[in-house]
Steps between C-alpha positions, in 0.01 A plus 500: 500500500782326683698711739879505497706488818701815549839504666461617860641839586562572865361817647734742670257587778207325668246690702245377758645147514399325822581143602193509723280532191689228314428228761159340464257518791486123557875444486608262783787729600255787544291294741814375674623854550162602644485209746857457621692755703871473416592800716521280811846387391647838600450410866616143456840591351564837666775363727673322212612824332747763615449876517789583266625377164328440169123518487343160437212407276179553705416172684137491370635507143736209578214298648281576197778385268522169685124461479518558123781244474282227649160622378609486135745211557789687341801273455758726661543837667716617211217425256255673732697826492540478122124453461385779734556786248299307239192451720279802561302314767817414691626857483165626631492238777852598615418871488750560218470713188638461147829667587544347850832332570459124539705348785767240438392141547749458786282730713257212565759247616665759724162592651420136579830460681447825688135442593496125571193280480307665786390794282347265244341290770342818635373583150338155476344532846353842418335357190357211705357739759353713224327189363365434849367854528333463159316190620690256278630281783271269696788384717357206694601229250839487327651261249871411492741355249852544367668515160858476376702785347793422271813672628713719275791257524630205301544146630864534392550749782438232766808394698565240768599683819669182629730478198851646491467595133343831589831609655661484154266759352620856452180631654550296819488801735176625348354150528597478867325830568184369334520182706520709819195704392317176425576357846384822666172488307433137589438599862159632388420187296565191711310244294737490202567159351843343541585509128465878498722534804783342305442612140449870430501733204786746482275731297201500735580330833146547634343288224444130570524193279150363449426185304149539365536369150848625412722603792531880505598783730176642631321712755152444637222752557233431763165677484183544701201602286167625634181321397315821401651670195815284516714773649851387597512590869841353586803382307847375580800377301739225612765282334337238280573202724312633805198292596190712440328347803749688720370837378129456577496665843722781372253576220211494747678756718576724203141476378371623835767770519430630149120491513418532869272194465567164660457205267235258623565235232820401320486294180805329346606175333630182661858629531377733774312224685770436760457433869665830587263699277190320628590571862603857422155564348337334802687730740400805296135396472528476120322240287759306299362379169815305420517144362693273736859458382531159670199368309662616177826321590328176606413423138857543377829308518553242771169588673291393202289193587583526873245548778470868591508618860121522493481121486633496859259581782621709790390377846500810718453313829805280455698745282558231236418439135312195373625370164272340231598152624399582860850543647591791731764761424638656817663836565875478442691820418436871557642749246506842664613689190226351282248502785399141427496155657581166330273201559617153394422134571704186539732439204439123531125543473540733200726257314260208546188706420312412180426869431867605513533553118213747521620659823875563476816414314718564805666202669448665840123516455248778459537831687226759544585863576256703707534872549472642851219722370336230293145596600539857369672364191216257428251783540678713240535209260131424530423863419707475181270222372175693521312584175576871542870424538506283188325772303751760618789274403361472145449876484857559616645314204339729242533817706874466564567394143330819383710710734828359371378492139423874517844558648664339197412794278724707729786248473484386863626146420839626383727693736591845371783541747711294739497440875200429719425859603484614139265215404283608794482849346391346171225302672376800700472704180328217312249431779429872545433542127265201497307655788498839326345336193212378718480841666473670159212276395304468824632784716311810601606862466867593541616449858788723611459581866685498827318180589719326243821589688707183523851629563698340780725752673738382768640718778741289703309231682199721575220357291131548557190400312247734344149403402392591148126465492299474185169350393396315186186314402644167620664561839597759760831438663804666651832463321816527709828625364832599652589870493746731668405581860541873445275486194242321712483768767495780243206331324302449821553844659 
């Protein structure tokens, strides 16, 4: 007998209804709530609120809402707030009930402006340290790469700052204010390209014009990923035109700061294989598995088919180079800024040489540049050609592609907001969620202890370091963090 659907009739009263019972045991938000302590944010933002006035939404709830926004890749904050009452799992995760009042979507944007990016950076660092404590970070070998993020701005918003047409616009004063903010921000980023010093977006001045395929306004995220469970140990966002090679040492420092483990090997592609990076790794005692950038450039453009510098033999006793035809190139010019010396031969001998078409296209003859620390540089370049280095370079390609591919499901490649500091918040949330996903799968029991304390509290200029000691099955180390000097003495007495 076929049943007939009856019209639903709502009940007037419901008894013994519990959201806790409605959420399945293996729900990802249940595991996330067990593992992650959101209460830390009270300390982080305590000084950003007054003691009078309207009562705000609890900071942990705001942070959870932002996590939901990225975790489920919701298109907008307005849509997020409209969806919350419809999702039992979200209500349970936020600590709400059926009749709880849902905040206005503007609460999130106001909180970001009030808190700044440091709170979200602290959230990311706490997750990284929790992964370390769970034994998910090996720490000694890290992989690096960068990826572009499309800015939330149109190409039509780009103006020429050298043109007088901008003075005719009604919004000229607002534009001038944005230009001043842009110039103030450029003090932190000194390696911007000339085109982005002249042309800027009036919608998002921090975004840069990048021509990779079609020219677009973009940002760039830089990541360091551990070789163990592919935990993101350090991340940084810059305008899209910044050379990723400039951020290598910064990522190394952040990796050590976030994990307490010094990287012994750094793996990256040829864009990172600069002289500065090689020598920086040498000074730090770090193995640089980086393809040589110069070797990559020798096979392109005007250098194609020309003798490389290796075809010239350096005579240490006479401080000269011997060219393939047997002529000597003597020391000519010292460049203090580049820390290099130019070696060149007689222009007459070069012009009459039979090997000139294979040696140089310059009328002045061939010039060889030698770095003042060439011996250390050669040692690092030789290390990058070892079988282990080549294997790591191949591994890096797949590993970093996986990291950014996983981030796409959270919408990392499209900016949700505008300005560099807001895009940094987006990246910190995305990277933290990716690490939490690994923590949910491979992590141990919930970890909520005082050893996870990561808050930075400043009291004037009096800063001291406290050791937070913990042990896992991989390493025993001491992690140093800055805390208030009074807190330090209270904790040690």
